[in-house]
N, C-alpha and C positions, 0 to 999 in steps of 0.2 A: 856351191858358191866357189868362185875362183878369185884369188887376188892377182890382178894383172900388173899392178904397180904398187910398190910399198912393202913394208914389213908387217908381219902379224901372223896370218894363218898359214898352216902347212897344207891345207886342203887345196888340191890342184885339179882334181877330176871334176868334170862338168856335172852339175846337179848334185854334188856331194852335200851331205847334211852339214849344218853349221849350228853353233850355239851362241846364245846371247853373250856369253863370256868372251868369245872370240871377237864378236863385234865390238864389245866394250874396249878391247885392246886396240882395234883398228881406229876407233873414234876417240880414244883418250886424248883430251886437250892438254896442253902444257900447263904448268902451274903458273899462278899469278894472273893479272888482269888479261882477259881474252874475250873478244866479241866475235862470235861466229854467226853466220846466217845460213839457214837451211831452206832450200828452194827445190821445187820439182818442176820438170818440164817434159814435154813430149819430144820426139825426135825432130819434129819440124818447128820446135821453139816455142810452143804455146805453154804458158804457165797456168792455164785453166782450160776446162772443157767448154762445150757449147752452153752449159748451164751457168757459166761464169764462176765455177768453183773448182778448187783443186781436187776435190773428192772424186770427180769423174775422170781424172787422169792418173791418180796414184794407185798403188797396189800394195800387196801384203808386205813386201820387203821394205818399201818406202815407209809404211806405217811403223814397221819395226824400228827403223832408224829414227823416225820422227819421235817416238816415245823414248828411245835411248838417249837422244840428244837432250830431251827435256830433263831426264833424270841426271844427266851430267852437268846441268846448268845450275846456277844460283838464282837466276831470275830470267823470265821470258819477256821479250819485247815484241809487240805486234802493232801494225798500223790499224787505225780505226776502221778503214774501209774493209780490210781483210777480216777483222774481228766481226764486223756486221755481216759481211757476205757469207762467211763460214759459220756464223752463229756460234762464236767461241763460248766455251764454258770455263769455269774456274779450273786451274791447272794444278799440277803437283808442286809447282813453284810459284812465287809471287809473279803476277802478270801485270805488265805495264803496257797500257794502250796509248799509243801516240796518235793524238787526234787534234785537229785544229777546231773542229766543231764541238768537241766535248761530248759527242753522242756515243753511247754504248749500246750494244745489242741487249735486248731484254734478258738474255741468258746470263749477262754479267752484272746487271744493275743490282746494287746492294750486296754483291757477293764479297766474301772475305778474301783478302789477298790480291784484290784488284785495285789498281790505281791508274790515274790518267796523267799523261805528260803532254804538254803543248806541242803540236806539230809545227813545222816551219823550217827555218833556216839552220845552217850548220851550228851557229852559236847555241841555239836551243837544244840541239841534239847533243852537243858536247857537254853542255851543262847537265842534261839528263843522265848521260853516262857517268860523268864525274860524281854526280849525286848518288847514283846507285852504288858506285864503288866506295864512296865514303861510308855507306851503310854496310859494307862488307860483301856486296854482291860482285865478286870479281869475274865469275864465269857467266857471261851474258849470252843468251841465245835469241836471235831475232828470227821470226818466222814470216817475214815479209809484211806486206806484199811488195810488188815491184816498185811502187813509188817510194816507199820507205827505204828499200834497199838502195835505190838511186841516191837518195838524200844522204844515207850513211856513207856510201862510197865517196860522194863528193866532199863530205866532211872529214874524210880520212880516218874513220872510226872502225872500219871492218878489218879484222885480222884474218878471218877464214871464211870461205864460202863452201858449204856442203851442198852438192847437187845430186839429184836423182833424175836420170833420163829414162823414162819408161818407153817401152817399145810400141809407141802409138804415133799415128799421124792424124791430126784432127782438122787442119786448115782453119778457115774462119778468120774472125777478127779479134781473137782473144789476145790478152796481154802477153808480152814476153816476160822473161824472168826479171829484167830490169827495165824501168821506164823513166822518162824524163830527159833532160838535156844530156848530150854525150858525155861520157867519162872515159878516162884512159888509165886503167888500173891493171898493171901487170900481175899475173898470177903464176905460182909454181905448183905443179901437181904433187901432192903429198902421197895420195893413195887412190887406187882405182879398183873397184870390186865389181864383178859381173855375177848376176844371179838370174837365171831364166830370161836372159835378154835385157834385163834392167842393169844400167850402169850407175854405180854409186861412187862419187868422187869427193875427195877433200882437196880444196885449192887454198893455198896460203897466199896472202897478199904480199907481194914483193916490196919491201921498204927500200928507199934510196940509201 
């Protein structure tokens, strides 16, 4: 693994071994309230494979970071459509499903640590985030999907976007990383890691 941008690892030779402790340092969030979003995409911009799931485009290093970010969070937020499509199961942290329909996948129905938040406009999302922070959940991790990410960006709630670009081209009509009306959110590159052709980046939202 090579660190192309940012501080953290000394490993510079291609294909060098890495440890989870080194990844912990690279992805360590700042203290205090923070909302990061984690998304995966192919080189041609698809956020899902032909089966409509991210599982067909991610890989081992993406899964490693996926679980790392979960461990670093206080609570996980996910859109209802993504939870149903990916058949989400109870997580290592409290799981908040944002859904306008109130529908949960069977894998989450009646599970401990799972709650529903109403989907919709910026005011509802701001209230959800504020409520979670009032409960002491400062480090929030959103796992998409593209629609929820668009809503969070338009509400001005995202502090960081973690992206994985896997070395695949899939074409087709799959969703992009963000969907919905246009947004204009400047980002600053915090770190960029390459591992076997996969690019993993942390982007910080630039505040005025």
